[in-house]
C-alpha positions in Angstrom: -54.1 -71.8 -41.7 -53.5 -67.8 -41.8 -53.3 -68.1 -37.4 -51.2 -71.2 -37.8 -48.6 -68.9 -39.6 -49.2 -66.3 -37.4 -48.6 -68.6 -34.1 -45.5 -69.6 -35.7 -44.2 -66.4 -36.6 -44.6 -64.9 -33.0 -42.9 -68.4 -31.2 -40.2 -67.9 -33.9 -40.1 -64.0 -32.7 -40.1 -65.0 -28.9 -37.8 -67.9 -29.8 -35.2 -65.3 -31.4 -35.8 -62.9 -28.6 -34.9 -65.4 -26.1 -31.7 -66.3 -28.2 -30.7 -62.6 -28.6 -31.0 -61.6 -24.9 -29.2 -65.2 -23.8 -26.3 -63.9 -26.4 -26.6 -60.7 -25.3 -26.4 -61.6 -21.6 -23.5 -63.8 -21.8 -21.6 -60.9 -23.3 -22.6 -58.9 -20.5 -21.1 -61.4 -18.2 -18.1 -61.9 -20.8 -17.6 -58.2 -20.2 -17.9 -58.0 -15.9 -15.6 -61.3 -15.8 -12.8 -59.2 -18.5 -12.8 -56.6 -16.0 -12.7 -58.2 -12.5 -10.4 -60.5 -11.1 -12.0 -63.3 -10.4 -13.1 -66.5 -12.7 -10.9 -67.0 -16.4 -10.5 -63.3 -16.8 -8.2 -63.9 -20.1 -10.8 -66.1 -21.9 -13.4 -63.4 -21.2 -11.3 -60.6 -22.7 -10.7 -63.1 -25.4 -14.0 -63.7 -26.2 -15.3 -59.9 -26.6 -12.5 -59.3 -28.4 -13.2 -62.1 -31.0 -17.2 -61.9 -30.7 -18.8 -60.0 -33.9 -21.2 -58.6 -31.9 -18.6 -56.1 -29.7 -18.3 -53.0 -30.3 -14.8 -50.8 -31.2 -15.3 -49.1 -27.5 -15.5 -52.9 -25.9 -12.8 -54.7 -28.2 -9.9 -51.5 -26.9 -11.4 -52.4 -23.3 -10.9 -56.1 -23.4 -7.2 -56.1 -25.4 -6.6 -53.2 -21.7 -7.9 -56.1 -19.8 -6.5 -59.0 -21.0 -3.5 -57.0 -21.0 -3.4 -55.8 -17.4 -4.2 -59.7 -16.8 -1.3 -61.1 -18.4 0.8 -58.2 -16.9 -0.3 -59.6 -13.8 1.0 -63.2 -14.5 4.0 -61.8 -15.8 3.6 -62.3 -19.6 4.7 -59.1 -20.9 5.6 -59.5 -24.7 1.6 -60.8 -24.8 0.8 -57.8 -22.4 2.3 -55.3 -24.2 0.7 -56.8 -27.4 -2.5 -56.4 -26.3 -2.0 -52.7 -25.2 -0.4 -52.1 -28.6 -3.8 -53.3 -30.0 -5.7 -51.3 -27.6 -4.5 -48.1 -28.5 -5.3 -47.1 -32.5 -8.9 -48.4 -31.3 -9.0 -45.3 -29.3 -11.2 -46.6 -26.3 -12.3 -44.4 -24.0 -9.4 -45.0 -21.3 -6.8 -45.7 -24.2 -4.5 -43.3 -21.3 -4.4 -46.8 -19.5 -3.2 -48.6 -22.4 -0.3 -46.5 -22.7 0.0 -46.1 -19.2 -0.1 -50.0 -18.5 2.2 -50.5 -21.3 4.7 -47.9 -19.5 3.7 -50.0 -16.0 5.1 -53.4 -18.5 7.8 -51.9 -19.9 9.1 -50.5 -16.1 9.1 -54.4 -15.1 11.5 -55.5 -17.8 13.9 -52.4 -16.8 13.0 -50.7 -20.5 13.0 -47.4 -18.5 13.0 -45.4 -21.8 10.0 -47.0 -23.5 8.2 -46.9 -20.5 9.0 -43.5 -19.9 8.1 -42.7 -23.7 4.2 -44.5 -22.8 4.3 -42.6 -19.6 4.9 -39.5 -21.2 1.5 -40.4 -24.1 -0.7 -41.1 -21.0 0.1 -38.2 -19.5 -0.4 -35.8 -22.8 -4.1 -37.5 -23.0 -4.7 -36.8 -19.2 -2.5 -34.5 -17.7 -3.9 -35.5 -14.3 -3.0 -39.7 -14.4 -1.5 -39.7 -11.0 -0.3 -42.9 -11.2 1.6 -42.2 -14.7 3.0 -39.5 -13.0 4.3 -41.5 -9.9 5.6 -44.1 -12.4 7.0 -41.4 -14.2 8.6 -40.2 -11.3 10.2 -43.1 -9.8 12.2 -43.3 -13.4 13.4 -40.0 -13.7 14.4 -40.4 -9.6 16.1 -43.7 -10.5 18.0 -42.0 -13.4 19.1 -38.8 -10.9 17.0 -36.3 -12.6 15.6 -34.8 -9.1 13.7 -31.8 -10.3 11.8 -34.0 -12.9 11.0 -36.2 -10.5 9.8 -33.8 -7.9 7.9 -32.2 -10.2 5.8 -35.3 -11.5 5.6 -35.8 -7.9 3.6 -32.5 -6.9 1.5 -33.3 -10.7 0.7 -36.6 -9.0 -0.2 -35.2 -5.2 -2.2 -33.0 -7.3 -4.0 -35.2 -9.4 -7.2 -37.3 -8.4 -8.3 -39.8 -10.6 -10.8 -42.5 -10.8 -8.4 -45.3 -11.2 -8.2 -48.8 -8.7 -4.2 -47.4 -8.1 -5.1 -43.7 -7.4 -4.3 -44.2 -3.7 -0.7 -45.9 -4.7 -0.1 -43.5 -7.0 -0.5 -40.4 -3.9 1.4 -42.9 -1.1 4.0 -43.6 -3.4 4.8 -39.8 -4.8 4.3 -38.6 -0.7 6.9 -40.7 0.0 9.6 -40.5 -2.4 8.6 -36.9 -3.1 9.4 -36.3 1.1 12.4 -38.3 0.6 13.9 -35.9 -1.9 12.3 -32.4 -0.4 14.8 -34.1 2.8 17.8 -34.1 1.2 
């Protein structure tokens, strides 16, 4: 009898372990899809956000990623909402929530709000090249040429791990050269 009980317990443990492994694997897969650019990224991010197994950091990152996906399909209000939800969670890349929110405001033509978001991103990471470049573009647009030049120079001196670092450097160089030649 004791042996049958032990066998049943072992079987239950193995079953639970396999189930937990499957859930963990699915959660990891959702996290990767959420970060990526293929598959149903928004649904994967939503699953990470709503999962009781997700950490605060994972939920914050998922909000940033889902907000970026909404931005890419021009659902700007939903993007802003997600970036705003990510900020109080203070994920590792919280400056991206501010910077990406700035990009949405920029796309919507809300320049003052965009500059404010970029200011907050840069306060967290003074070497955030794309936020410096984007803010510089807005300063240039507003006629604040010296401020624009300063941001472009700072962007060129900065080096980040973000995907848009190349865009930031190329754009900053192009605009700084044009402003210097005037």
